[in-house]
All heavy atoms as a GROMACS GRO file, in nm:
protein
  581
    1MET      N    1   0.885  -0.028  -0.447
    1MET     CA    2   0.987  -0.133  -0.409
    1MET      C    3   0.911  -0.234  -0.331
    1MET      O    4   0.944  -0.357  -0.350
    1MET     CB    5   1.094  -0.064  -0.335
    1MET     CG    6   1.193   0.015  -0.402
    1MET     SD    7   1.279  -0.064  -0.529
    1MET     CE    8   1.414  -0.138  -0.447
    2ILE      N    9   0.828  -0.198  -0.244
    2ILE     CA   10   0.760  -0.298  -0.159
    2ILE      C   11   0.679  -0.393  -0.255
    2ILE      O   12   0.686  -0.520  -0.228
    2ILE     CB   13   0.669  -0.237  -0.059
    2ILE    CG1   14   0.758  -0.171   0.052
    2ILE    CG2   15   0.588  -0.341   0.016
    2ILE    CD1   16   0.699  -0.084   0.151
    3ALA      N   17   0.602  -0.339  -0.344
    3ALA     CA   18   0.523  -0.422  -0.439
    3ALA      C   19   0.617  -0.512  -0.520
    3ALA      O   20   0.574  -0.638  -0.536
    3ALA     CB   21   0.438  -0.329  -0.522
    4ALA      N   22   0.722  -0.474  -0.565
    4ALA     CA   23   0.817  -0.553  -0.638
    4ALA      C   24   0.858  -0.677  -0.552
    4ALA      O   25   0.872  -0.785  -0.605
    4ALA     CB   26   0.934  -0.464  -0.692
    5GLU      N   27   0.891  -0.652  -0.435
    5GLU     CA   28   0.944  -0.762  -0.342
    5GLU      C   29   0.824  -0.865  -0.330
    5GLU      O   30   0.844  -0.980  -0.327
    5GLU     CB   31   0.981  -0.700  -0.204
    5GLU     CG   32   1.101  -0.601  -0.213
    5GLU     CD   33   1.231  -0.660  -0.261
    5GLU    OE1   34   1.253  -0.783  -0.240
    5GLU    OE2   35   1.303  -0.585  -0.329
    6GLN      N   36   0.702  -0.817  -0.311
    6GLN     CA   37   0.589  -0.899  -0.298
    6GLN      C   38   0.569  -0.987  -0.421
    6GLN      O   39   0.534  -1.100  -0.418
    6GLN     CB   40   0.469  -0.822  -0.252
    6GLN     CG   41   0.365  -0.911  -0.186
    6GLN     CD   42   0.276  -0.832  -0.087
    6GLN    OE1   43   0.282  -0.710  -0.090
    6GLN    NE2   44   0.181  -0.900  -0.036
    7LYS      N   45   0.583  -0.924  -0.531
    7LYS     CA   46   0.560  -0.983  -0.653
    7LYS      C   47   0.662  -1.098  -0.682
    7LYS      O   48   0.636  -1.204  -0.724
    7LYS     CB   49   0.564  -0.892  -0.777
    7LYS     CG   50   0.526  -0.956  -0.904
    7LYS     CD   51   0.534  -0.846  -1.023
    7LYS     CE   52   0.493  -0.914  -1.156
    7LYS     NZ   53   0.491  -0.827  -1.261
    8ALA      N   54   0.791  -1.072  -0.647
    8ALA     CA   55   0.894  -1.165  -0.662
    8ALA      C   56   0.867  -1.286  -0.565
    8ALA      O   57   0.897  -1.404  -0.612
    8ALA     CB   58   1.038  -1.092  -0.614
    9ARG      N   59   0.823  -1.254  -0.441
    9ARG     CA   60   0.797  -1.362  -0.360
    9ARG      C   61   0.685  -1.452  -0.408
    9ARG      O   62   0.689  -1.580  -0.408
    9ARG     CB   63   0.754  -1.313  -0.218
    9ARG     CG   64   0.736  -1.427  -0.116
    9ARG     CD   65   0.684  -1.371   0.021
    9ARG     NE   66   0.567  -1.279  -0.004
    9ARG     CZ   67   0.450  -1.301   0.075
    9ARG    NH1   68   0.459  -1.396   0.172
    9ARG    NH2   69   0.355  -1.229   0.060
   10THR      N   70   0.582  -1.396  -0.468
   10THR     CA   71   0.477  -1.472  -0.531
   10THR      C   72   0.531  -1.563  -0.652
   10THR      O   73   0.491  -1.674  -0.663
   10THR     CB   74   0.367  -1.374  -0.586
   10THR    OG1   75   0.315  -1.307  -0.475
   10THR    CG2   76   0.254  -1.454  -0.645
   11THR      N   77   0.620  -1.503  -0.727
   11THR     CA   78   0.684  -1.572  -0.836
   11THR      C   79   0.756  -1.690  -0.787
   11THR      O   80   0.743  -1.801  -0.832
   11THR     CB   81   0.780  -1.482  -0.911
   11THR    OG1   82   0.699  -1.371  -0.958
   11THR    CG2   83   0.838  -1.558  -1.029
   12TYR      N   84   0.836  -1.674  -0.678
   12TYR     CA   85   0.912  -1.795  -0.616
   12TYR      C   86   0.821  -1.890  -0.565
   12TYR      O   87   0.841  -2.005  -0.579
   12TYR     CB   88   0.998  -1.727  -0.508
   12TYR     CG   89   1.114  -1.657  -0.559
   12TYR    CD1   90   1.163  -1.543  -0.490
   12TYR    CD2   91   1.186  -1.693  -0.678
   12TYR    CE1   92   1.263  -1.458  -0.535
   12TYR    CE2   93   1.292  -1.612  -0.724
   12TYR     CZ   94   1.330  -1.501  -0.657
   12TYR     OH   95   1.432  -1.424  -0.712
   13ASP      N   96   0.704  -1.850  -0.507
   13ASP     CA   97   0.606  -1.945  -0.453
   13ASP      C   98   0.544  -2.025  -0.573
   13ASP      O   99   0.538  -2.156  -0.558
   13ASP     CB  100   0.482  -1.875  -0.389
   13ASP     CG  101   0.530  -1.824  -0.247
   13ASP    OD1  102   0.624  -1.867  -0.190
   13ASP    OD2  103   0.462  -1.734  -0.199
   14ASN      N  104   0.522  -1.966  -0.677
   14ASN     CA  105   0.466  -2.039  -0.799
   14ASN      C  106   0.574  -2.137  -0.860
   14ASN      O  107   0.536  -2.244  -0.888
   14ASN     CB  108   0.425  -1.935  -0.911
   14ASN     CG  109   0.308  -1.865  -0.863
   14ASN    OD1  110   0.223  -1.903  -0.788
   14ASN    ND2  111   0.291  -1.738  -0.927
   15ILE      N  112   0.700  -2.094  -0.856
   15ILE     CA  113   0.804  -2.180  -0.902
   15ILE      C  114   0.817  -2.300  -0.816
   15ILE      O  115   0.826  -2.416  -0.858
   15ILE     CB  116   0.945  -2.102  -0.912
   15ILE    CG1  117   0.934  -2.009  -1.019
   15ILE    CG2  118   1.061  -2.210  -0.943
   15ILE    CD1  119   1.056  -1.915  -1.024
   16LEU      N  120   0.807  -2.280  -0.676
   16LEU     CA  121   0.814  -2.388  -0.583
   16LEU      C  122   0.693  -2.495  -0.612
   16LEU      O  123   0.721  -2.609  -0.595
   16LEU     CB  124   0.816  -2.346  -0.446
   16LEU     CG  125   0.949  -2.278  -0.398
   16LEU    CD1  126   0.933  -2.212  -0.269
   16LEU    CD2  127   1.059  -2.377  -0.396
   17ARG      N  128   0.578  -2.442  -0.648
   17ARG     CA  129   0.466  -2.535  -0.666
   17ARG      C  130   0.501  -2.616  -0.795
   17ARG      O  131   0.457  -2.741  -0.791
   17ARG     CB  132   0.339  -2.448  -0.692
   17ARG     CG  133   0.273  -2.413  -0.564
   17ARG     CD  134   0.132  -2.355  -0.597
   17ARG     NE  135   0.108  -2.253  -0.499
   17ARG     CZ  136   0.128  -2.126  -0.509
   17ARG    NH1  137   0.162  -2.084  -0.628
   17ARG    NH2  138   0.101  -2.041  -0.410
   18LEU      N  139   0.569  -2.572  -0.888
   18LEU     CA  140   0.600  -2.642  -1.020
   18LEU      C  141   0.709  -2.741  -0.995
   18LEU      O  142   0.707  -2.851  -1.058
   18LEU     CB  143   0.630  -2.541  -1.127
   18LEU     CG  144   0.515  -2.456  -1.184
   18LEU    CD1  145   0.579  -2.362  -1.278
   18LEU    CD2  146   0.407  -2.535  -1.234
   19VAL      N  147   0.805  -2.706  -0.915
   19VAL     CA  148   0.927  -2.805  -0.899
   19VAL      C  149   0.940  -2.854  -0.760
   19VAL      O  150   1.056  -2.888  -0.716
   19VAL     CB  151   1.054  -2.714  -0.937
   19VAL    CG1  152   1.054  -2.682  -1.084
   19VAL    CG2  153   1.072  -2.606  -0.850
   20LYS      N  154   0.830  -2.886  -0.691
   20LYS     CA  155   0.837  -2.936  -0.558
   20LYS      C  156   0.917  -3.058  -0.537
   20LYS      O  157   0.948  -3.088  -0.432
   20LYS     CB  158   0.692  -2.947  -0.502
   20LYS     CG  159   0.611  -3.044  -0.580
   20LYS     CD  160   0.458  -3.039  -0.524
   20LYS     CE  161   0.381  -3.113  -0.629
   20LYS     NZ  162   0.243  -3.098  -0.604
   21ASP      N  163   0.933  -3.134  -0.645
   21ASP     CA  164   1.012  -3.271  -0.631
   21ASP      C  165   1.156  -3.263  -0.653
   21ASP      O  166   1.232  -3.359  -0.643
   21ASP     CB  167   0.942  -3.367  -0.715
   21ASP     CG  168   0.799  -3.398  -0.681
   21ASP    OD1  169   0.766  -3.385  -0.563
   21ASP    OD2  170   0.717  -3.437  -0.784
   22ASP      N  171   1.206  -3.141  -0.695
   22ASP     CA  172   1.347  -3.129  -0.731
   22ASP      C  173   1.419  -3.039  -0.627
   22ASP      O  174   1.418  -2.926  -0.637
   22ASP     CB  175   1.357  -3.071  -0.869
   22ASP     CG  176   1.498  -3.073  -0.920
   22ASP    OD1  177   1.592  -3.100  -0.848
   22ASP    OD2  178   1.518  -3.041  -1.051
   23PRO      N  179   1.489  -3.114  -0.530
   23PRO     CA  180   1.565  -3.032  -0.424
   23PRO      C  181   1.677  -2.943  -0.483
   23PRO      O  182   1.698  -2.842  -0.424
   23PRO     CB  183   1.619  -3.142  -0.342
   23PRO     CG  184   1.624  -3.266  -0.411
   23PRO     CD  185   1.513  -3.259  -0.521
   24ASP      N  186   1.735  -2.975  -0.600
   24ASP     CA  187   1.840  -2.891  -0.652
   24ASP      C  188   1.782  -2.755  -0.699
   24ASP      O  189   1.851  -2.659  -0.704
   24ASP     CB  190   1.908  -2.955  -0.771
   24ASP     CG  191   1.991  -3.077  -0.725
   24ASP    OD1  192   2.034  -3.075  -0.604
   24ASP    OD2  193   2.016  -3.164  -0.801
   25VAL      N  194   1.653  -2.752  -0.736
   25VAL     CA  195   1.586  -2.630  -0.769
   25VAL      C  196   1.520  -2.570  -0.647
   25VAL      O  197   1.526  -2.447  -0.630
   25VAL     CB  198   1.487  -2.645  -0.884
   25VAL    CG1  199   1.407  -2.522  -0.913
   25VAL    CG2  200   1.554  -2.706  -1.008
   26CYS      N  201   1.456  -2.646  -0.564
   26CYS     CA  202   1.378  -2.597  -0.456
   26CYS      C  203   1.455  -2.514  -0.348
   26CYS      O  204   1.422  -2.412  -0.304
   26CYS     CB  205   1.309  -2.704  -0.378
   26CYS     SG  206   1.167  -2.768  -0.467
   27GLU      N  207   1.577  -2.568  -0.317
   27GLU     CA  208   1.659  -2.506  -0.209
   27GLU      C  209   1.707  -2.362  -0.252
   27GLU      O  210   1.691  -2.267  -0.172
   27GLU     CB  211   1.769  -2.592  -0.170
   27GLU     CG  212   1.734  -2.718  -0.100
   27GLU     CD  213   1.636  -2.688   0.016
   27GLU    OE1  214   1.665  -2.600   0.096
   27GLU    OE2  215   1.527  -2.757   0.024
   28PRO      N  216   1.755  -2.342  -0.375
   28PRO     CA  217   1.787  -2.201  -0.410
   28PRO      C  218   1.666  -2.106  -0.416
   28PRO      O  219   1.674  -1.995  -0.375
   28PRO     CB  220   1.864  -2.213  -0.537
   28PRO     CG  221   1.904  -2.361  -0.556
   28PRO     CD  222   1.806  -2.439  -0.466
   29ILE      N  223   1.558  -2.162  -0.464
   29ILE     CA  224   1.430  -2.083  -0.463
   29ILE      C  225   1.386  -2.047  -0.333
   29ILE      O  226   1.340  -1.933  -0.302
   29ILE     CB  227   1.327  -2.151  -0.561
   29ILE    CG1  228   1.380  -2.174  -0.701
   29ILE    CG2  229   1.200  -2.079  -0.552
   29ILE    CD1  230   1.406  -2.041  -0.772
   30LYS      N  231   1.388  -2.139  -0.235
   30LYS     CA  232   1.353  -2.104  -0.096
   30LYS      C  233   1.435  -1.997  -0.045
   30LYS      O  234   1.390  -1.919   0.032
   30LYS     CB  235   1.352  -2.239  -0.017
   30LYS     CG  236   1.241  -2.334  -0.051
   30LYS     CD  237   1.256  -2.455   0.039
   30LYS     CE  238   1.156  -2.554   0.014
   30LYS     NZ  239   1.166  -2.689   0.094
   31PHE      N  240   1.565  -2.007  -0.074
   31PHE     CA  241   1.662  -1.906  -0.016
   31PHE      C  242   1.627  -1.774  -0.074
   31PHE      O  243   1.614  -1.668  -0.003
   31PHE     CB  244   1.807  -1.949  -0.054
   31PHE     CG  245   1.906  -1.836  -0.024
   31PHE    CD1  246   1.953  -1.818   0.103
   31PHE    CD2  247   1.954  -1.756  -0.132
   31PHE    CE1  248   2.038  -1.711   0.130
   31PHE    CE2  249   2.047  -1.655  -0.099
   31PHE     CZ  250   2.085  -1.632   0.026
   32LEU      N  251   1.599  -1.764  -0.209
   32LEU     CA  252   1.572  -1.638  -0.268
   32LEU      C  253   1.438  -1.584  -0.218
   32LEU      O  254   1.419  -1.467  -0.195
   32LEU     CB  255   1.554  -1.650  -0.420
   32LEU     CG  256   1.688  -1.681  -0.486
   32LEU    CD1  257   1.672  -1.713  -0.630
   32LEU    CD2  258   1.786  -1.562  -0.472
   33ARG      N  259   1.339  -1.676  -0.195
   33ARG     CA  260   1.208  -1.627  -0.138
   33ARG      C  261   1.229  -1.573   0.001
   33ARG      O  262   1.172  -1.466   0.027
   33ARG     CB  263   1.112  -1.742  -0.138
   33ARG     CG  264   0.969  -1.701  -0.091
   33ARG     CD  265   0.876  -1.814  -0.085
   33ARG     NE  266   0.922  -1.907   0.020
   33ARG     CZ  267   0.863  -2.018   0.054
   33ARG    NH1  268   0.758  -2.060   0.000
   33ARG    NH2  269   0.918  -2.091   0.155
   34ALA      N  270   1.301  -1.634   0.082
   34ALA     CA  271   1.333  -1.581   0.218
   34ALA      C  272   1.396  -1.453   0.214
   34ALA      O  273   1.355  -1.357   0.297
   34ALA     CB  274   1.423  -1.683   0.291
   35ARG      N  275   1.486  -1.425   0.117
   35ARG     CA  276   1.553  -1.293   0.096
   35ARG      C  277   1.443  -1.189   0.069
   35ARG      O  278   1.453  -1.073   0.116
   35ARG     CB  279   1.653  -1.300  -0.005
   35ARG     CG  280   1.788  -1.359   0.046
   35ARG     CD  281   1.891  -1.352  -0.058
   35ARG     NE  282   1.900  -1.230  -0.122
   35ARG     CZ  283   1.974  -1.217  -0.234
   35ARG    NH1  284   2.051  -1.302  -0.282
   35ARG    NH2  285   1.956  -1.100  -0.305
   36GLU      N  286   1.360  -1.224  -0.016
   36GLU     CA  287   1.244  -1.126  -0.064
   36GLU      C  288   1.156  -1.100   0.054
   36GLU      O  289   1.121  -0.981   0.073
   36GLU     CB  290   1.159  -1.187  -0.175
   36GLU     CG  291   1.235  -1.207  -0.303
   36GLU     CD  292   1.304  -1.085  -0.361
   36GLU    OE1  293   1.253  -0.978  -0.335
   36GLU    OE2  294   1.410  -1.113  -0.432
   37ILE      N  295   1.131  -1.184   0.143
   37ILE     CA  296   1.058  -1.155   0.267
   37ILE      C  297   1.131  -1.055   0.350
   37ILE      O  298   1.068  -0.965   0.406
   37ILE     CB  299   1.019  -1.288   0.338
   37ILE    CG1  300   0.921  -1.370   0.250
   37ILE    CG2  301   0.965  -1.260   0.471
   37ILE    CD1  302   0.903  -1.515   0.305
   38VAL      N  303   1.255  -1.071   0.376
   38VAL     CA  304   1.344  -0.987   0.457
   38VAL      C  305   1.347  -0.852   0.397
   38VAL      O  306   1.322  -0.746   0.456
   38VAL     CB  307   1.477  -1.047   0.476
   38VAL    CG1  308   1.560  -0.941   0.551
   38VAL    CG2  309   1.460  -1.172   0.575
   39HIS      N  310   1.368  -0.837   0.258
   39HIS     CA  311   1.372  -0.717   0.188
   39HIS      C  312   1.229  -0.637   0.208
   39HIS      O  313   1.235  -0.527   0.233
   39HIS     CB  314   1.389  -0.737   0.035
   39HIS     CG  315   1.529  -0.782   0.013
   39HIS    ND1  316   1.564  -0.842  -0.102
   39HIS    CD2  317   1.645  -0.782   0.083
   39HIS    CE1  318   1.686  -0.870  -0.109
   39HIS    NE2  319   1.735  -0.841   0.006
   40PHE      N  320   1.125  -0.714   0.195
   40PHE     CA  321   0.990  -0.664   0.210
   40PHE      C  322   0.979  -0.598   0.352
   40PHE      O  323   0.932  -0.484   0.367
   40PHE     CB  324   0.885  -0.770   0.186
   40PHE     CG  325   0.738  -0.721   0.208
   40PHE    CD1  326   0.674  -0.661   0.108
   40PHE    CD2  327   0.677  -0.740   0.331
   40PHE    CE1  328   0.546  -0.607   0.121
   40PHE    CE2  329   0.553  -0.694   0.340
   40PHE     CZ  330   0.481  -0.629   0.241
   41GLN      N  331   1.025  -0.664   0.451
   41GLN     CA  332   1.015  -0.615   0.587
   41GLN      C  333   1.103  -0.501   0.605
   41GLN      O  334   1.066  -0.399   0.663
   41GLN     CB  335   1.053  -0.719   0.688
   41GLN     CG  336   0.953  -0.838   0.695
   41GLN     CD  337   1.007  -0.956   0.768
   41GLN    OE1  338   1.131  -0.978   0.782
   41GLN    NE2  339   0.918  -1.048   0.813
   42ARG      N  340   1.224  -0.497   0.550
   42ARG     CA  341   1.318  -0.384   0.563
   42ARG      C  342   1.271  -0.255   0.499
   42ARG      O  343   1.273  -0.141   0.544
   42ARG     CB  344   1.458  -0.429   0.513
   42ARG     CG  345   1.528  -0.536   0.597
   42ARG     CD  346   1.538  -0.503   0.738
   42ARG     NE  347   1.587  -0.602   0.824
   42ARG     CZ  348   1.499  -0.682   0.894
   42ARG    NH1  349   1.382  -0.662   0.904
   42ARG    NH2  350   1.554  -0.782   0.963
   43PHE      N  351   1.210  -0.276   0.376
   43PHE     CA  352   1.154  -0.159   0.302
   43PHE      C  353   1.031  -0.101   0.380
   43PHE      O  354   1.020   0.012   0.379
   43PHE     CB  355   1.110  -0.195   0.156
   43PHE     CG  356   1.221  -0.216   0.072
   43PHE    CD1  357   1.247  -0.325  -0.021
   43PHE    CD2  358   1.326  -0.109   0.046
   43PHE    CE1  359   1.353  -0.333  -0.096
   43PHE    CE2  360   1.426  -0.123  -0.038
   43PHE     CZ  361   1.441  -0.237  -0.113
   44GLY      N  362   0.954  -0.184   0.436
   44GLY     CA  363   0.847  -0.145   0.522
   44GLY      C  364   0.884  -0.062   0.632
   44GLY      O  365   0.836   0.044   0.670
   45GLU      N  366   0.994  -0.115   0.708
   45GLU     CA  367   1.046  -0.039   0.823
   45GLU      C  368   1.107   0.093   0.775
   45GLU      O  369   1.078   0.194   0.840
   45GLU     CB  370   1.155  -0.120   0.883
   45GLU     CG  371   1.108  -0.251   0.953
   45GLU     CD  372   1.220  -0.338   1.001
   45GLU    OE1  373   1.336  -0.308   0.981
   45GLU    OE2  374   1.190  -0.448   1.052
   46ALA      N  375   1.186   0.100   0.670
   46ALA     CA  376   1.242   0.220   0.617
   46ALA      C  377   1.133   0.328   0.584
   46ALA      O  378   1.138   0.441   0.615
   46ALA     CB  379   1.330   0.193   0.504
   47LEU      N  380   1.023   0.271   0.519
   47LEU     CA  381   0.910   0.364   0.480
   47LEU      C  382   0.851   0.423   0.604
   47LEU      O  383   0.822   0.534   0.611
   47LEU     CB  384   0.805   0.290   0.406
   47LEU     CG  385   0.684   0.370   0.358
   47LEU    CD1  386   0.730   0.493   0.265
   47LEU    CD2  387   0.592   0.272   0.279
   48ARG      N  388   0.822   0.346   0.717
   48ARG     CA  389   0.773   0.394   0.830
   48ARG      C  390   0.863   0.497   0.903
   48ARG      O  391   0.814   0.603   0.941
   48ARG     CB  392   0.743   0.283   0.936
   48ARG     CG  393   0.609   0.205   0.900
   48ARG     CD  394   0.568   0.118   1.010
   48ARG     NE  395   0.671   0.010   1.030
   48ARG     CZ  396   0.674  -0.102   0.954
   48ARG    NH1  397   0.590  -0.122   0.852
   48ARG    NH2  398   0.763  -0.199   0.971
   49ILE      N  399   0.990   0.469   0.886
   49ILE     CA  400   1.091   0.568   0.955
   49ILE      C  401   1.085   0.699   0.875
   49ILE      O  402   1.072   0.814   0.940
   49ILE     CB  403   1.227   0.516   0.956
   49ILE    CG1  404   1.242   0.389   1.056
   49ILE    CG2  405   1.332   0.624   0.988
   49ILE    CD1  406   1.364   0.315   1.047
   50VAL      N  407   1.079   0.686   0.747
   50VAL     CA  408   1.076   0.819   0.666
   50VAL      C  409   0.954   0.885   0.689
   50VAL      O  410   0.951   1.014   0.715
   50VAL     CB  411   1.094   0.776   0.512
   50VAL    CG1  412   1.065   0.905   0.425
   50VAL    CG2  413   1.240   0.737   0.492
   51GLN      N  414   0.840   0.828   0.693
   51GLN     CA  415   0.712   0.888   0.714
   51GLN      C  416   0.706   0.952   0.847
   51GLN      O  417   0.655   1.066   0.865
   51GLN     CB  418   0.600   0.795   0.697
   51GLN     CG  419   0.567   0.754   0.556
   51GLN     CD  420   0.464   0.642   0.542
   51GLN    OE1  421   0.444   0.561   0.629
   51GLN    NE2  422   0.404   0.632   0.437
   52ASP      N  423   0.756   0.890   0.952
   52ASP     CA  424   0.757   0.939   1.091
   52ASP      C  425   0.842   1.062   1.087
   52ASP      O  426   0.809   1.176   1.154
   52ASP     CB  427   0.819   0.844   1.193
   52ASP     CG  428   0.711   0.738   1.214
   52ASP    OD1  429   0.597   0.748   1.178
   52ASP    OD2  430   0.749   0.632   1.274
   53LYS      N  431   0.959   1.064   1.029
   53LYS     CA  432   1.057   1.181   1.022
   53LYS      C  433   0.986   1.302   0.949
   53LYS      O  434   1.005   1.416   0.999
   53LYS     CB  435   1.185   1.145   0.960
   53LYS     CG  436   1.260   1.045   1.040
   53LYS     CD  437   1.365   1.104   1.118
   53LYS     CE  438   1.450   0.999   1.181
   53LYS     NZ  439   1.490   1.017   1.309
   54LEU      N  440   0.923   1.271   0.839
   54LEU     CA  441   0.864   1.381   0.759
   54LEU      C  442   0.745   1.439   0.836
   54LEU      O  443   0.720   1.563   0.841
   54LEU     CB  444   0.805   1.328   0.628
   54LEU     CG  445   0.910   1.290   0.523
   54LEU    CD1  446   0.840   1.228   0.399
   54LEU    CD2  447   0.994   1.415   0.479
   55ASP      N  448   0.668   1.360   0.904
   55ASP     CA  449   0.547   1.402   0.981
   55ASP      C  450   0.594   1.492   1.097
   55ASP      O  451   0.522   1.591   1.128
   55ASP     CB  452   0.465   1.290   1.043
   55ASP     CG  453   0.396   1.212   0.924
   55ASP    OD1  454   0.392   1.252   0.810
   55ASP    OD2  455   0.347   1.101   0.955
   56SER      N  456   0.702   1.461   1.162
   56SER     CA  457   0.750   1.536   1.276
   56SER      C  458   0.792   1.678   1.240
   56SER      O  459   0.782   1.767   1.314
   56SER     CB  460   0.856   1.459   1.352
   56SER     OG  461   0.975   1.470   1.271
   57LYS      N  462   0.832   1.703   1.118
   57LYS     CA  463   0.878   1.828   1.069
   57LYS      C  464   0.760   1.923   1.005
   57LYS      O  465   0.785   2.037   0.981
   57LYS     CB  466   0.993   1.816   0.972
   57LYS     CG  467   1.106   1.741   1.028
   57LYS     CD  468   1.239   1.800   1.007
   57LYS     CE  469   1.348   1.716   1.050
   57LYS     NZ  470   1.419   1.763   1.156
   58ASN      N  471   0.652   1.850   0.974
   58ASN     CA  472   0.541   1.919   0.913
   58ASN      C  473   0.434   1.968   1.014
   58ASN      O  474   0.339   1.901   1.032
   58ASN     CB  475   0.482   1.833   0.805
   58ASN     CG  476   0.397   1.904   0.704
   58ASN    OD1  477   0.364   2.025   0.742
   58ASN    ND2  478   0.367   1.846   0.596
   59PHE      N  479   0.463   2.079   1.078
   59PHE     CA  480   0.381   2.122   1.191
   59PHE      C  481   0.241   2.156   1.135
   59PHE      O  482   0.138   2.108   1.207
   59PHE     CB  483   0.441   2.256   1.245
   59PHE     CG  484   0.358   2.313   1.351
   59PHE    CD1  485   0.356   2.266   1.489
   59PHE    CD2  486   0.282   2.429   1.326
   59PHE    CE1  487   0.292   2.319   1.579
   59PHE    CE2  488   0.206   2.485   1.423
   59PHE     CZ  489   0.206   2.434   1.555
   60TYR      N  490   0.230   2.216   1.031
   60TYR     CA  491   0.080   2.256   0.982
   60TYR      C  492   0.002   2.150   0.939
   60TYR      O  493  -0.120   2.148   0.952
   60TYR     CB  494   0.097   2.369   0.882
   60TYR     CG  495   0.171   2.495   0.937
   60TYR    CD1  496   0.305   2.525   0.901
   60TYR    CD2  497   0.098   2.574   1.030
   60TYR    CE1  498   0.357   2.634   0.960
   60TYR    CE2  499   0.162   2.682   1.089
   60TYR     CZ  500   0.292   2.723   1.046
   60TYR     OH  501   0.348   2.825   1.108
   61ALA      N  502   0.060   2.050   0.881
   61ALA     CA  503  -0.022   1.937   0.810
   61ALA      C  504  -0.096   1.868   0.927
   61ALA      O  505  -0.192   1.808   0.898
   61ALA     CB  506   0.070   1.851   0.727
   62PHE      N  507  -0.039   1.847   1.042
   62PHE     CA  508  -0.096   1.764   1.143
   62PHE      C  509  -0.127   1.840   1.270
   62PHE      O  510  -0.148   1.782   1.376
   62PHE     CB  511   0.007   1.653   1.174
   62PHE     CG  512   0.026   1.562   1.061
   62PHE    CD1  513   0.145   1.580   0.982
   62PHE    CD2  514  -0.059   1.463   1.011
   62PHE    CE1  515   0.163   1.494   0.875
   62PHE    CE2  516  -0.050   1.390   0.910
   62PHE     CZ  517   0.067   1.410   0.823
   63ASN      N  518  -0.150   1.962   1.259
   63ASN     CA  519  -0.186   2.052   1.380
   63ASN      C  520  -0.341   2.078   1.371
   63ASN      O  521  -0.379   2.169   1.283
   63ASN     CB  522  -0.103   2.172   1.383
   63ASN     CG  523  -0.129   2.256   1.515
   63ASN    OD1  524  -0.229   2.229   1.576
   63ASN    ND2  525  -0.038   2.352   1.528
   64PRO      N  526  -0.421   2.020   1.441
   64PRO     CA  527  -0.571   2.047   1.436
   64PRO      C  528  -0.599   2.186   1.467
   64PRO      O  529  -0.705   2.249   1.437
   64PRO     CB  530  -0.625   1.952   1.524
   64PRO     CG  531  -0.523   1.909   1.622
   64PRO     CD  532  -0.392   1.921   1.551
   65GLU      N  533  -0.512   2.271   1.544
   65GLU     CA  534  -0.540   2.402   1.580
   65GLU      C  535  -0.518   2.493   1.460
   65GLU      O  536  -0.556   2.616   1.456
   65GLU     CB  537  -0.447   2.443   1.694
   65GLU     CG  538  -0.456   2.363   1.820
   65GLU     CD  539  -0.601   2.391   1.882
   65GLU    OE1  540  -0.643   2.509   1.891
   65GLU    OE2  541  -0.662   2.290   1.933
   66PHE      N  542  -0.444   2.453   1.359
   66PHE     CA  543  -0.416   2.540   1.251
   66PHE      C  544  -0.533   2.524   1.148
   66PHE      O  545  -0.558   2.424   1.096
   66PHE     CB  546  -0.273   2.494   1.180
   66PHE     CG  547  -0.243   2.591   1.064
   66PHE    CD1  548  -0.189   2.717   1.098
   66PHE    CD2  549  -0.257   2.550   0.939
   66PHE    CE1  550  -0.159   2.793   0.985
   66PHE    CE2  551  -0.222   2.628   0.833
   66PHE     CZ  552  -0.175   2.753   0.867
   67ASP      N  553  -0.588   2.633   1.114
   67ASP     CA  554  -0.709   2.629   1.021
   67ASP      C  555  -0.680   2.727   0.896
   67ASP      O  556  -0.664   2.851   0.935
   67ASP     CB  557  -0.833   2.669   1.094
   67ASP     CG  558  -0.958   2.660   1.009
   67ASP    OD1  559  -0.944   2.616   0.893
   67ASP    OD2  560  -1.063   2.695   1.060
   68CYS      N  561  -0.665   2.677   0.784
   68CYS     CA  562  -0.629   2.769   0.669
   68CYS      C  563  -0.742   2.847   0.630
   68CYS      O  564  -0.722   2.945   0.558
   68CYS     CB  565  -0.597   2.675   0.545
   68CYS     SG  566  -0.445   2.582   0.574
   69SER      N  567  -0.862   2.821   0.673
   69SER     CA  568  -0.978   2.897   0.620
   69SER      C  569  -0.994   3.034   0.693
   69SER      O  570  -1.077   3.111   0.651
   69SER     CB  571  -1.108   2.816   0.638
   69SER     OG  572  -1.131   2.801   0.774
   70LYS      N  573  -0.921   3.062   0.794
   70LYS     CA  574  -0.931   3.183   0.864
   70LYS      C  575  -0.861   3.296   0.799
   70LYS      O  576  -0.764   3.293   0.733
   70LYS     CB  577  -0.885   3.172   1.014
   70LYS     CG  578  -0.969   3.086   1.084
   70LYS     CD  579  -0.918   3.073   1.233
   70LYS     CE  580  -0.999   2.968   1.319
   70LYS     NZ  581  -0.950   2.957   1.446
   0.00000   0.00000   0.00000
């Protein structure tokens, strides 16, 4: 999802470069680009929260005292 948001933002940037003189096209595209930036940030935050929650429950994966070779 994060990559899709970033790709969409790049697409909007490219459209803005092409139509920079037409405010009727630029303003909606700027709005959509701003939404993609917010979506990217929210997905990143959600991913960090999920990773933190998963890590806290996985005692053995992150416990240096636990050694599987013994």
